[in-house]
C-alpha positions in Angstrom: 23.7 56.4 19.8 25.5 56.6 16.9 24.8 59.8 14.5 23.6 57.0 11.8 21.1 55.7 14.3 19.9 59.4 15.5 19.4 59.9 11.8 17.3 56.7 10.9 15.2 57.8 14.0 14.3 61.2 13.1 13.6 60.0 9.4 11.3 57.5 10.7 9.5 60.8 13.2 9.2 62.8 10.1 7.7 59.9 7.9 5.4 58.6 9.9 3.4 61.9 9.9 3.7 62.4 6.5 2.9 58.7 5.4 0.0 59.1 8.2 -1.6 62.1 6.7 -0.8 61.2 2.5 -0.9 57.6 2.6 1.7 55.2 1.2 1.0 56.3 -2.5 0.5 59.6 -1.5 3.5 60.3 0.1 6.5 60.5 -1.9 10.4 59.8 -0.9 10.9 63.1 -2.6 8.4 64.8 0.2 10.3 62.7 3.1 13.7 64.3 1.6 12.1 67.5 1.9 10.8 66.9 5.4 14.1 65.7 6.6 16.5 67.7 5.1 18.4 64.5 3.3 18.9 63.6 -0.4 16.9 60.7 -1.4 19.8 58.9 -2.0 20.9 59.2 1.7 17.3 58.0 2.7 17.4 54.6 0.7 21.0 54.2 2.5 19.3 53.9 5.8 16.0 52.3 4.2 16.2 49.8 1.3 12.6 50.5 0.0 10.0 52.9 0.4 7.8 50.2 1.9 10.2 49.4 4.8 10.5 52.8 5.4 6.6 53.1 5.6 6.4 49.9 7.7 9.0 51.5 10.5 7.2 54.9 10.2 3.7 52.8 11.0 5.3 50.9 13.7 6.5 54.3 15.2 3.3 56.0 15.1 1.2 53.0 16.5 3.6 52.9 19.6 3.0 56.6 20.0 -0.7 56.6 19.7 -0.5 53.4 22.2 1.7 55.2 24.9 -0.9 58.0 24.8 -3.9 55.9 25.2 -2.7 53.5 27.9 0.2 55.8 29.9 -2.3 56.7 32.8 -4.3 53.1 33.2 -2.5 52.5 36.0 -4.1 55.5 38.0 -7.3 53.6 38.7 -7.6 50.3 40.0 -11.0 48.9 38.8 -11.5 47.2 35.3 -14.5 49.3 34.2 -13.0 52.4 35.2 -9.5 51.6 33.5 -11.6 50.6 30.4 -13.9 54.2 30.3 -10.3 55.8 31.2 -8.7 54.4 27.7 -11.7 55.2 26.0 -12.0 59.0 27.1 -8.0 59.1 26.1 -8.9 57.8 22.6 -12.1 60.1 22.5 -10.4 62.9 24.0 -6.8 63.3 23.4 -5.3 64.1 20.1 -4.2 60.9 18.3 -0.9 60.8 16.4 -0.8 63.4 13.6 -3.2 62.8 11.0 -5.6 60.7 13.1 -5.5 57.2 14.0 -2.6 55.2 12.3 -4.2 52.1 12.3 -7.6 53.3 10.6 -5.7 55.4 8.3 -3.2 52.5 7.0 -6.4 49.8 7.1 -8.0 51.9 4.9 -5.3 53.0 2.7 -4.1 49.6 2.1 -7.3 47.9 1.8 -6.4 46.8 -1.6 -2.8 48.0 -2.1 0.2 47.3 0.2 0.0 43.7 1.9 2.7 44.7 4.3 1.0 47.8 5.5 -2.4 46.0 5.8 -0.8 42.9 8.1 0.9 46.0 10.2 -2.7 47.4 10.9 -4.1 43.8 11.4 -1.6 42.9 13.9 -2.1 46.6 15.6 -5.9 45.6 16.1 -5.1 42.0 17.4 -3.2 43.9 20.0 -5.6 46.3 21.0 -8.6 43.3 21.0 -6.1 41.7 23.4 -5.3 44.5 25.8 -8.9 45.4 26.3 -9.9 41.7 26.4 -7.5 41.3 28.8 -8.6 44.1 30.9 -12.5 42.4 31.0 -10.5 39.0 31.8 -9.4 40.7 34.7 -12.4 42.3 35.9 -14.2 39.1 35.7 -11.6 37.2 37.9 -12.1 40.2 40.4 -15.9 40.2 40.1 -16.1 43.6 38.6 -17.4 42.5 35.3 -20.4 39.9 34.4 -19.1 36.4 33.6 -21.4 36.7 30.3 -19.5 39.2 28.8 -17.4 37.9 26.1 -14.0 39.5 26.3 -13.0 39.3 22.6 -16.7 40.6 21.6 -16.8 43.8 24.0 -13.5 44.9 22.9 -14.3 44.7 19.2 -17.5 46.4 19.8 -15.5 49.4 21.9 -12.7 49.7 19.1 -15.4 49.6 16.2 -17.7 52.1 17.9 -14.3 54.2 18.5 -13.0 54.3 15.2 -16.2 54.8 13.5 -16.8 57.6 15.4 -12.9 58.7 14.7 -13.8 58.9 10.9 -17.2 60.6 11.3 -15.2 63.2 13.4 -12.8 63.5 10.6 -15.5 64.0 7.9 -17.4 66.4 9.7 -14.6 68.1 11.3 -16.4 68.0 14.7 -16.1 66.4 17.9 -19.5 65.3 18.6 -19.1 61.9 17.0 -16.5 61.2 19.3 -18.3 62.4 22.2 -21.5 60.4 21.4 -19.5 57.0 20.9 -18.0 57.6 24.2 -21.2 58.8 26.3 -23.0 55.6 24.5 -20.0 53.2 25.5 -19.8 54.1 28.8 -23.1 53.7 29.3 -23.2 50.4 27.8 -20.2 49.4 30.6 -22.5 50.6 33.3 -25.6 49.1 32.6 -24.6 46.0 30.7 -20.9 45.2 31.7 -20.1 46.2 35.3 -21.5 43.3 37.9 -23.4 45.2 40.4 -23.0 45.0 44.1 -26.2 42.8 44.6 -24.8 39.9 41.7 -21.2 39.7 43.4 -20.8 36.2 44.9 
C-alpha cells in the first residue's frame, strides 16, 4: 500500500470517530487536523471537501459496526437463532465509538446534510435487507412462520434496538437495551418461530 493511501485510511479512521461523536457541523477540519497531526492543507489534498471526508468516514464507521454485528452469525444454523444472536450482538457489544453511526448520522443530518442522510438511509436499507433475508431463509427451511412479513419484522427489530440505543445513551444505562433484547427474544420465540407441531 502506498504511503498516501495509508495516510488516507488513517485519516478516515480518526475522522470517523470524531464525526460520529460530534456530528458533521460539530466536527471541524481543525479537530481532524489535531487528531491526525496533519495540517488542514494536507487533509484537503486527500479529500476535496469536508463532506467527502465525512461520507467516507461514515462508510468506514458503518462497515466496522456491521462486521461486529454479523461476524459470528455463521456459528449458528437456525434462522431464529441467527436473528437472536444478531440482536444480542447489537445489544451487548459496544458499537462504534460514539454510538451507532447510522442512528447518529440520521439524527444529525435530518434537516441538514443531504449526502450524509442518504448514506444513513442506504445503511438502513442494507440492515433491513440482511434481517429480511434471514427471515426468508428461515421460512424456506420451515423455521419461521410463513405469515411473518420479512421486512416488517426487520423494521420492528431495528426500530426497537435503535430506540433502546437512544434511551440507553440518554439514561447512561444498559437497561433499555436489555429490555429491548428480552422483548424481541420473547417475540421471536412466541410469534415468529415455527413450532414443531406446525411444520408441514
